[in-house]
Each structure stands twice: as structure tokens, then as C-alpha cells.
C-alpha positions in Angstrom: 185.0 -16.4 74.0 183.9 -18.7 76.7 182.7 -22.3 76.6 180.2 -24.0 78.9 178.6 -27.4 78.7 174.9 -28.1 78.5 173.9 -31.3 80.4 170.9 -33.5 80.1 170.3 -36.8 82.0 173.7 -36.4 83.8 175.7 -36.2 80.6 177.1 -33.4 78.5 175.2 -33.1 75.2 176.8 -29.9 73.7 179.2 -27.1 74.1 177.7 -23.6 74.5 180.2 -21.1 73.0 179.7 -17.5 73.9 181.1 -15.2 71.2 182.5 -11.7 71.7 179.3 -10.1 70.6 177.3 -11.9 73.3 175.6 -14.4 70.9 176.0 -18.2 71.4 176.9 -21.1 69.1 176.4 -24.7 70.0 178.5 -27.7 69.1 177.1 -31.2 69.8 179.2 -33.7 71.7 179.3 -36.7 69.4 181.9 -39.4 68.7 184.6 -38.3 66.3 183.9 -41.4 64.2 180.3 -40.1 63.6 181.4 -36.7 62.2 181.8 -36.2 58.5 185.4 -36.3 57.4 186.7 -34.0 54.7 188.0 -36.1 51.8 186.4 -39.4 52.9 185.1 -41.3 49.9 181.5 -42.5 49.4 180.3 -44.7 46.6 177.0 -42.9 46.1 175.3 -39.6 47.0 172.7 -41.7 48.9 175.5 -42.9 51.1 176.6 -39.3 51.8 173.1 -38.3 52.7 172.5 -41.2 55.0 175.8 -40.6 56.8 175.0 -36.9 57.4 171.4 -37.7 58.5 172.8 -40.2 61.0 175.3 -37.6 62.3 172.6 -35.0 62.5 170.3 -37.3 64.5 173.1 -37.9 67.0 174.0 -34.2 67.1 170.3 -33.3 67.7 169.1 -31.5 64.5 167.3 -32.3 61.3 168.7 -32.1 57.8 167.3 -30.3 54.8 168.5 -30.9 51.3 169.7 -27.7 49.7 171.6 -26.8 46.5 172.7 -29.3 44.0 174.6 -28.8 40.8 174.6 -31.3 37.9 176.9 -32.0 35.0 175.6 -31.8 31.4 175.1 -35.5 31.6 172.6 -35.0 34.5 174.9 -36.6 37.1 175.0 -34.7 40.4 178.3 -32.9 40.7 177.8 -31.1 44.1 175.2 -31.5 46.8 174.7 -29.4 49.9 172.9 -30.6 53.0 172.0 -28.0 55.7 170.3 -27.8 59.1 166.6 -27.4 58.7 166.9 -24.0 60.5 169.4 -22.7 57.9 168.3 -19.4 56.3 166.1 -16.7 57.7 162.3 -16.5 57.7 160.9 -14.4 54.9 159.3 -11.3 56.4 155.8 -11.2 54.9 153.5 -8.4 56.2 150.0 -9.1 55.0 146.9 -8.5 57.0 144.9 -11.7 56.4 141.9 -10.3 58.4 141.3 -7.5 55.9 138.6 -8.1 53.2 141.0 -6.9 50.5 143.7 -9.5 51.2 141.7 -12.3 52.8 141.5 -14.3 49.5 145.3 -14.2 49.2 145.9 -15.5 52.7 149.2 -17.2 53.1 149.8 -20.4 55.0 151.4 -20.1 58.4 154.3 -22.3 59.1 155.8 -23.8 62.2 159.3 -24.0 60.7 161.6 -21.8 62.6 164.6 -20.5 60.6 167.4 -19.1 62.6 170.2 -18.6 60.1 171.9 -21.8 61.3 175.4 -22.5 59.8 175.5 -26.3 60.2 176.1 -27.9 56.8 178.1 -30.3 54.7 178.9 -30.0 51.0 179.7 -33.0 48.8 181.4 -33.1 45.5 181.9 -35.7 42.8 185.6 -36.7 42.4 187.5 -36.1 39.1 187.1 -39.6 37.9 183.3 -39.3 38.5 183.2 -42.5 40.6 182.9 -41.3 44.2 181.6 -38.4 46.3 183.5 -36.8 49.2 182.7 -34.0 51.7 184.7 -30.9 51.1 183.1 -28.5 53.5 181.7 -29.2 57.0 180.4 -26.8 59.6 179.1 -28.3 62.8 178.4 -25.2 65.0 174.8 -24.1 65.2 173.1 -21.0 66.5 170.3 -22.9 68.3 170.0 -25.6 70.9 169.6 -29.1 69.7 166.7 -31.4 70.0 167.4 -34.5 72.1 165.5 -37.4 73.5 162.3 -36.6 71.6 162.2 -33.1 73.0 161.7 -30.5 70.3 162.4 -26.9 71.1 159.9 -24.7 69.1 
């Protein structure tokens, strides 16, 4: 494993980590105080989401809401937030130029899924009064988007 730094505007913006199989992971260089902390308490799920969205903006990626589990009372028990590039694109092979399938044409999407691992998971504490992060992955498998530059 080797680590290199990617620079932009004369400052390091992320670590590029080369894995044994030749693939790369990227870890944003952000202040430690901006990173989610396992076990830190938040009074609401909205506070959790805002914190992670702020971190993601500084780290150079966009957040997508993922899984959530609720108690029988309807209160959210667990909530997962992931990088918008989490998951893999669904392979759909349909010839939309053919007369047979032209009426069932599917919308093309500009979203690029790469199987990114960046995520945070929140859970409701036992007294049902606060939320806290219990799982946080900051490494991604794609470059970040910084200074308004989006890599499509």
C-alpha cells in the first residue's frame, strides 16, 4: 500500500491510497473536528444529517439518504447516509432504437455509481432521546469534487 497526496491550488485536498490489487481509495483532508465521531450525541436526526452533509461538502462529495429502520411507534431507530456514488449501476440492456422496445424506453441517467464505501450510520440511544453515529467510513473509491469542479 502506498499513499500519495493530490493537490489543488497549492494545497493537499486528499490522500490517494494505492491498494495491493492496484486500485485506489481516496481520503479527504478535512479538520478532525469536522469528521463524524462515533458515540457523539445529537438531539435530533436532522442534526445528524446536517452534520454529515457539512462534512461531505468539505470532503468533496454529495450525500444520499439510504436505509432507515423505525420502531413500532414510527420513531426512526437507525438511519444510514451514504455517498451519492454508493452502489453499482444497474446493467440494463435494452435496445431503445428497436420498434419492439421503443415504447418501453428507459430514462438515461447522469448519476455515476462506483460502489463507493463512504457512509455514516446513526442509531437512537436506549433512552430514545438522542442519536449517535455508530459506523463511519470516510474512504471513497473516486476523486472528490472541489471548488465547483464536478468530475463526471
